[in-house]
N, C-alpha and C positions, 0 to 999 in steps of 0.2 A: 504493500500500500504506500502511495506517495505520502511523504511527511506532511505535506500541506493538507492532505485529505484525512489525516489522523484525527479522530474525535469529531469528524465532520457532522455526524448526526447530533451529537451532544451540543456542539456549537450552534447548530440550527435551532434546536429546541430551547436553548437557554433563555432567549428573550421571552418565550411563552412561560417557562417555568418560574422566572423571576417574579411574575405577577401573583404567585401563590406563596409568598414568603412566610406568612403566619402558619398556613397549613404545612408548608415545607418544614418549618421548625418543629411542629408537633410530630410529623412523620419521622424526622431525624432523631428526635428525642425518644420516640416509641421504638425505633429500630435499635437505638443504643441500649434501651432497657431490655429488649428481647435478647440481644447479644450478651448483656451483663447477666441476665437471669440464667441463660444457658451455662455460662461459666460457673455461676454460683451453684447451680444444680450439680455440676460435676464436683465442685469443691466440697459439697455436702457429704460426699462419700468418706472424706477424712474424719470429721467428727462422728459420723454415724458408726463407722467401724471402730475408731479409737475409744469413743466415750460409751457407746452402747454395748458393742459385742466384746470389747476387750476389757474396759474398765467397769462395765455393767452399771453405769450411772442412770438411776431410775428417773431423775429429774430431766435428763436429756432424752429419755425414752418418750416423754410427753412432748417436750419442746420441739425436738428436731422434726418429727413427722408433720407437726403444724407448720413449721417453716417450709418444708417441702411443698405442702399444699399451697401455701401463700405464694411461693415462687412460681409454681405452675400456673396458678390463676392469674398472677400479675403478667406472666409471659403471654398468656392467652389474650388478655385485655389489650396489651400493647401491640401484639401481633395484629389483632382485629383493627385497632386504630390506624396503624400504618398501612394495612392492606386496603381498608375502606377509603381512607383519604387519598391514597395513591390512585385508586380506581376512579374516584371522583375527578381528580385532576386529569387523569388520562382521558376520560370521557369528554371533559370540557375542552381540553386542548385539541383532541382529534375532531370534535364537532366544529370547533372554530376553524381548524385547518380545512375541513370539508367545505365549510361555508366560503372560506377564502379561495379555495381551489375552484369551486363552482363559479364564484364571481369573476375570478381571473379568466376562466375558460370562456365564459359567456361574453366578457368584455374584451376579449383578445381580438387582434386584427383577424379578418376573415381568412387570410391565407394560413395563419397559425392554426386556426380551428380545423381547417381542411387537412392539415398535416397529420392529424390524429384520427383514429377511428372512434366510433361511439363506444365500442367495446373497451378500447384503451382508456378513455376518459372514465367509463364506468368502473373499470378495474382499479384505477388510481383513487377515485372518490370513495369507493366502497371497500374493496378487498384490501388494498394496500394500507389504507388508514385504519381498518379494523385490526390488521396485524400490528400496526404501529401502536394502537391503543393498548393492545395486550402486552406489548413490550414495556410501555410507560407504566401501565397499571399493575402488571404482574411480574414480568421478568426482571426489570431493573430493581424494584423493591426487594424481590426475593434474592437477587444477586447482592445487593447492598447489605441486607440483613445477614446473609450467609458470610459475606466478607468480614463484616463487623464481628460476627460470632467467632470466626476463625482467629481474628486478632485477639479477642477476649480469651479464647481458650489457649492460644499460644502464650499469652501473658500469664495465664494460670500455670501451664506446665513449666514455663521458665521459672516461675516463683517456687513451684514445688521441687523441681530438680533440673537445673540448667544443663547438666551433662546428658541426661536422657533426652532432653528437649532438642539438643543439637543433632542427636542421632535421627530423631523423627523428622526434623526440619530438612535435613540433608536429603532424605528420600523424597519428601514432598516437593522440594524445589525442582527436581528433575522433570516434573509434570509440565513446566512452562514450555518445553520444546515441542512435545506433541500437540499441545493446545495451539501454539502458533502455526504449526503445520496444518492442522485441521481447519483453523480459522480462514486461511487463504482459500482452501477448497470450498468452504461454505459460501463465501461471497458470490462466486461465479454462478453457483447453482441456484441461489436465491434470485438473482437477476433473471436467469433463464426461466425459472418457474413463474415469476411475475409476468414476464412477456407472454408466456403460454396461456396464462389465465386471461389476458387481454384477448388473445385469439379465440379462446373458448367463448368468451362473452360476445365477440363479434359473430361467431358462428351461430350462436343462439339468436342474436338480434336479427341477422340477415335472413336466417331460415324462416322465422315466424313473421317477419315483415313481408316476405315474399312467399308466404305459404301457399297462395293460389298457384303461383308458378311451379312450386315444388310438387304440388299434387297433380297438376295438369300434365307436367312433364314426367310424372312417375319417378321422381328423383328423391324420394324419402330415403332409400337405401344409400344413394350417393351422398346425401347430406349427413347421414348417420356415419358413413365411413370417414368423411371429412372431420366430423366432430370427434370420432374415436381416435383419429390420427393425432389431433391436438391433445386429447386426453391421455394417450399413450406417452407422448412426450412429457406432459405434465407429471405423470406417474413416475417416469424415469428420473426426472429432476428431483422430485420429492423423495424418492428412495435413495438417491445419491446424497441428498441433503441429510436425510435421516441417518445414513450410514456413517457420515463424518461426525454428526452430532453424537451418535450413540457409541462411536468407536472410542470415545474418551473413557467409557466405563471400564472395559477390560484393562486398559492401560493404568487407570487409576487404582483398580482393584489390586493389580500386581504391586505397585509401589506402596500402597497403604498396608497391604498384608506384610510386606517386608519390613515396613516401619514398625508395625505392631509386634511382629515376631521378635524383632531386635530389642524393642523396649521390654517385652516380657522376659527375654533372656537376661539382658543387662540389669533390668529392674529387679528381677528375682535374685540376681547375684548381689545387688546392693542391699536387699533386705536380709540376705543370709550373712554377708560378709561385712557390710559397712554400717549396719544399724538403721537403715531406712525403715520407718514404721510401716505397718501393713496399711494403715489409713492413708498415708502419703502415697504409697504405691497404687492403691486402688483408686484414689482420687485422680492420680496421674493417668492411669489406664482409662478411667471413665472419661476424662477430658479428651484423651487421645481417640477413644472410640466415638465420642460425640463429634469430633472433628470430621469424621467420615462423611456424614450427611451434608454439612455446609461446603466441604471441599468438592463433593460430587456436584452440588448445585453450581458452585462457582466455575468448576471445570467445564460443565456442560454449557453454562450460560456465558462463559467468557467469549463465546462466539457472537454474543448479542450485539456488540458494537459494529461488527462487520455487517450483520443483518440490518441493524438500524441504519447504518450509512446507506445501504442499498435501497431501503424503503424511502429514505429522505431524498435521495437523488432522483428517484422516480417521481416523487411528488413535486420536486423543484422544477422538473421539465415543464410542468404546466404553470406553476407559480411564477416562473420567469418568462412566460410568454409575453411578447410585446403587446402592450395594451393600446386600444384606440384612444387618441388624445381627447380629453374632455375640457382642457384649459384653453380652448381657442375661442375666437369671437363667435357669439351666438347669432344665429339668423333670426332677426326680428320680423314679425309680420308674416304675411303669406308668401308662398313661392310665386313670384311675378314672372320670372323668365328662367329658362334653362338654355345654355349655349355650350356647344362643343367646338373648340377651336383647334384644328389640326391635331386631334387626339389620336394617339397610338397606344396600344396596349400589348405588352409582350409578357408572356408567362414562360419562364425558362428560356429556351431557344426558339419558342414558337410565337410568331406574331399573330395575335388574335384580332386586333383592330388596326386598320391602316388609314391614317389621315382622315378621320371622321370630322365633318363640319355640318352643323345645323343649329337652328335656334327656334325655340317655341316661346310664345308670349302667353300672358295670363288668359285663361279660358280657351286657348287653342288646343286642338287635338293632333297629336303626332302618332301615326301608325308605322310600326316597324314590321316589314315583310321580308321573308327570306327563308330558305330551306334550313333544316337542322344544321347547326355549326356555322351559320352565316355570320354570327356575332351579335344577335339581338339581345340575348341574356347578358352578354358582356357589357353592352351599353347600359343596361339596368344596373349591373354590378357597380359601374362607375358612378351612377347617380345616387345609388344607395350608400356609397362610400365603402363598399366591400373591397374594392381595389382602387389603386391610384394609377393615373395615366403614366405610361413609360415616358411619354413626351406629349406636349400640348397641354391644354387647360380645359377643365370642366368648370363652367361658371354658373352659379346660382344667384339670381338677382345681381349679376355683374361681379360677383365675388368668387374667387378661386375656392372651390369646395374643399381643397386640402388645407385651407387656412380657416375653415369654419368648424365649429363644434358640430360633429356629425349627428349627435343626438338631436340638436335643435333643427336640423334638416329633416331627419326621419320623423320627428314629431308632426310634420306637416304633410306626410305621405300616407295615403290609404292604398293598400296593396292587396290584390287578389292574385295569389301565385298559381302557377300551372298545376301544382299538386293539390291545390285546394286544401292546404294543411288544416288539420283539426286536432285539438288536444283532448286527452282523455279526461274530459270534464263535462259539465252540463252544457246544453244548447245555449243557455243564457250566458254562462261564463265564457263560452267561445265567441259569442257576439260582442259582448262588452270588453272582453280581453284586457283586463287591468285598468280600465277606465271607470270613473264613477257611474253608477246606474242613473239613467234619466228615462223615465217611463215614456214620455212623448217621443224622444229620440229613438228609443228602443223599438217602439211600435212602428215608427216610420221606416226603420231599417228592415224590419221583418216584412212589412208591406211591399216596399220597393224591390226587395230581393225575391219576392214570390215564395216566401217560406211558409206557405199554408200547411205544409206537411207536419209542422210542429204540433198542430192541434190534434193530430191523429196518433202521436207518440205517447206511450205510457209515461205519465208525469209531465207531459207537454215540454215546456222549456227547461224543466229540471232533469230531463232525460240525459243520462250519461252516454256520450257518443262512442266511447271505446278508444283504444289506442289507434292513433292516426284516423279517427273517425270511422273505423271499420264497421260500426253498427249502422252506418248510413250508406245510401247508394252514392255513386259518383256524382250524380246530378244534385242530390241533397247537400253533399259536401260543398259543391261549387256555390250553391245558393247561400249556404251558411257563411262561406268565405266572403261573398259579396255583401252579405248583411253586416259582417264585421267591418268591412271597408267603409260602408255607408255610415255605420254608427260612429266610426272614428272621425269621419267628415273632414279629411285632410284637404289642403288647398291643391294638392297634386294627387290625382288618381292614376295608379299604374295597374292595368288589367292585362295579365299575362295568360292568354288562352282562357279567359274567364267563363266562356260558355261551351267549351269543347265537349263536356260530358252531358250536355242537356239535349233533350229531345226537341224536335222542331217546334212544337207548340209552346213548351216552356221557354225556349230560346226567344221566340217571338214576343212573349210577355216580358222577358228580362230586357230585351232590346229597347223597349220604351224607357225603362229605368236608366239604361246605359246612355241613351240619347239625352235624357235630362241631366245626367252627370256631365256629359260632354259640353252641354250648353253653359253650365254654371261653374265648371272646374277646369283647370289645366289637366289634360289627360294624355297618357301615353298608352297605346294599345299594341299588343302583340296578338295576332290572330291568324288563323288559317281559313277563316270563313269571311267571305266578302261582306256579308251583312253587318259584321262588327266594325268594318273600317270605312264603309261607304260615306260616313259623315265626317271623316277626318279632314282637317285643314291641310295637313301635309302628310304625304306617304313617302317613306324611304324604303327602297328595295336594297337589301344587303346581300352580298355574296363574297365568300372568302374573306370576311372582315372589312370589306370596302362598300361604300355606297355607290351602287351602279346606276340607280335611277332615283330622282327626287322631284317632287312637285305635288300638285293637287291630285286628288283621287281621279278626277276626270282625265288629267294629263297622263298620269303614271299608268292607269289601267289600260291604256292603249299600247303600252310598250311590250316588246317580246319578253323581256325579263319578268315583268309582272305576270303575264299570261302563263309563262312557263312555271312560275312559282305555284300558281293555283291550278295548273293543268287545264288551261282554257284554250279554246280554239275560236277564232273569229273575234268580232267586236263585242264589247260588253255594253249592255244598255245603260244609259245614264240614269 
């Protein structure tokens, strides 16, 4: 491990832990009391043997058993305090980290979000932080208590007989080398296991998101094999991890047995030849035997810092994501104009948009037409601030969008996306989506989006639509998405294939609402149906990331590029 990385996990957690100073003091005190009581329990063997069994002191016969009970009860109370408070701190810290991680992920720049899969983010936010909580709440306290107990018991055996102590310590110190070796092996397998958990999560998410495809293509067995492949890899890493963690046990057993055997031999010799009392000897042996459990815990959990570092580094990959800037100039008022000046967009080595120029004013409608991959969605991505131009400028109300607080721009946009996204919440929650409830506005949104189907649902607008709105039909989801956009009432409406899933009758009804929107709002429309773009003020035909035709609907509809896009022959009626 790089020296700079040493104690990386502890350094990361320290600012969080510092906020629990009082509880930390109680935990530290309780741990010290647990360690001290363990040493005292071992020491009690000396007066018990010397005063009760050898001197036959009746007063001690009553007193010493009571002291033993008191010591055990005290140790139990202090162990409970340290464990409970450490768990509380672990839960609070990991919940805070989980919240921070979600906030960082959701506010990250769009490109950063796209660099991770949903399964990866899930694994970081749930699995990795759950394991981190267990380390903070259980492993580290157990490690510290055991380490403190070892110190207390070593202090006791040194006090009782320093010669025997040196023999025992010499054997125990050799354990450092195998622990260091196993620690290096554990780190790599932890990282591999965590990455495989992300892939397992991805596999589940993708399979059930596209369950219709899986079933129609009869690929249940194929998906099962994919899942099992990741599961086999995860099992392999877990077994290797377990092997190195458990390998400390036989090594420790060997050295501890040699230490105890040597102490028994030399201690027996001292009792016989040098006058060491039986009580001293048994107190020493008891302390030495009691060292076995904490040494085992410390040996096993000495790998914890390697594991902790691995978990923290995984969490940091999201916590360090570049965030969208919020400290820029806010866009005041409505969106009055949108202008693209010589805009190019490059992603990697691929040029997505080339020299795009257009301008739309307030209450005008711009239609973007083109085949899949023409660049229509990329134009929207620049307006939404998901991406920044590689060159050129996107202007909102004459101001460079990259210099504006993007949230203040998005506040003014109503959006119906192609997927007609719906959240696993009620109809009502999907329509108002985070905005305050206004009855008149809500009823208007339902009416204009032709969402009469709500009245026939169980629970009406309290009906839960399911994950991705899967309990609704495609047409119902689109109307719900349109109702959400109408309820938000932004000054810019963006309609991306807003009627693609509707039947002819419903689309005809929706078109009236869309016409009303186009008259009163600045509108950008992407559509493959002529009916949706016939009222547009400007139509842009895109191909290969370039504008190949531009003008009014009447002008552009006569061009070959337009006709080819819609698969038309001959002239189009005005």
